[in-house]
N, C-alpha and C positions, 0 to 999 in steps of 0.2 A: 256470596252473591248466587242468585237463582235467576236463570234466564228462561222466560216464558215464549216459547217459538210456536206461533199459530199460521196455520197455512189453511185459508178457506179457499172452495171452489164455487165459481157460480155457473149456473146454467150458461152455455153458451151465448153469446150475443147480449148478456147482461151484465158483465161486470162493470161498464162504465156507469150503468144506472145504479147499480149497488154502490160503487163508492162514492157517486154523487149523493145518494141518501145519507150514507155514513158520514161524510164531509160536512153536510147540513144539520145532521140531526144527531150523531153519535160522538164523533172526533173529541169535539171539547169538553163535553162531560165524562168521557173516558180518561183524557188527561187530566181534569180536574181531580181524579180518585187514583189514577195509577202513575200519573207523572207524564215524561215525555218519552215515547220509545225509542227503542235504539235503531230500529228499522221500519218502514212501512212502504212497502212496496209491491207493485204488480210484477208479476212475473212477465219477463220480456222473451223467453224461449222455454221450450218444455210446455207445461199444460199452461197456455195463456190466459186461460179462464179462472187462474187462480191468483193469490194474492198472500203476501206474507206479511206479519208483524211480529216485533220481538219487544217484549218490556222486561226491565231489570226491576228485580226485588233484592231486599237485604237477605232474605231467608225465605223458607217456607209461610211462617207464621206473619212475615210482613205482606206476602201475597195473599194469605188468606185475608186478614185483615182489610186490606185496600180493594179487593174483589167483594168482601160483602159490602163496603160503604157503597162502591158502584151499584151492586145488585140493589141495593136498598134506595137509590137515589129513582123519583119520579122522572127525571129528563131520560134516564136510562132505561127504564121501565117503556116510557114512551116511544123511543128509539126502537126497542126490540119489537114493540107491536109493530109498528112501520114496516120493520125488515121481515117479520113473518108474513105479513099480507103482501109484500111484495114478491115475496118466494123467489128471491134471486139464488140463494143460497142452496147448494145441494151438498155439502159437506165441509166438516171443519175437523183438522187434527192437531192436537196441543202437544208439545214436546216439553218437558220441565228437563233444564240443560245446566250442568254446574261447569264453571271454567276448570280448565286442566291446570295443574300445578305450575306449569310456566306460562301461561298467558296473564298478561297485565292489561286489563282494559283501559288504565290510564295511558297507556301508550298508542292507543287508537284516535 
């Protein structure tokens, strides 16, 4: 398994607007290609202008294939244009993670 952990940071005061935009135009098309995220949440403490989501893939090839399909989808391209025009995001950090030998995701 491969976990894609992403943290996005919004300009102060814009996170609710950004998540509304994403909820209306990005979430369904992203799930269509990537599946259901393991986590999708706004940060409650620390940098409260950020949110995190984690997607799970079989391996790097599965991730590459799904993300290529997402990138080619006109609905996703339309969302990216709306997001860029809104200019709510200031940073993005992606971390690809492998589960440890003792972690069993079926137990969660």
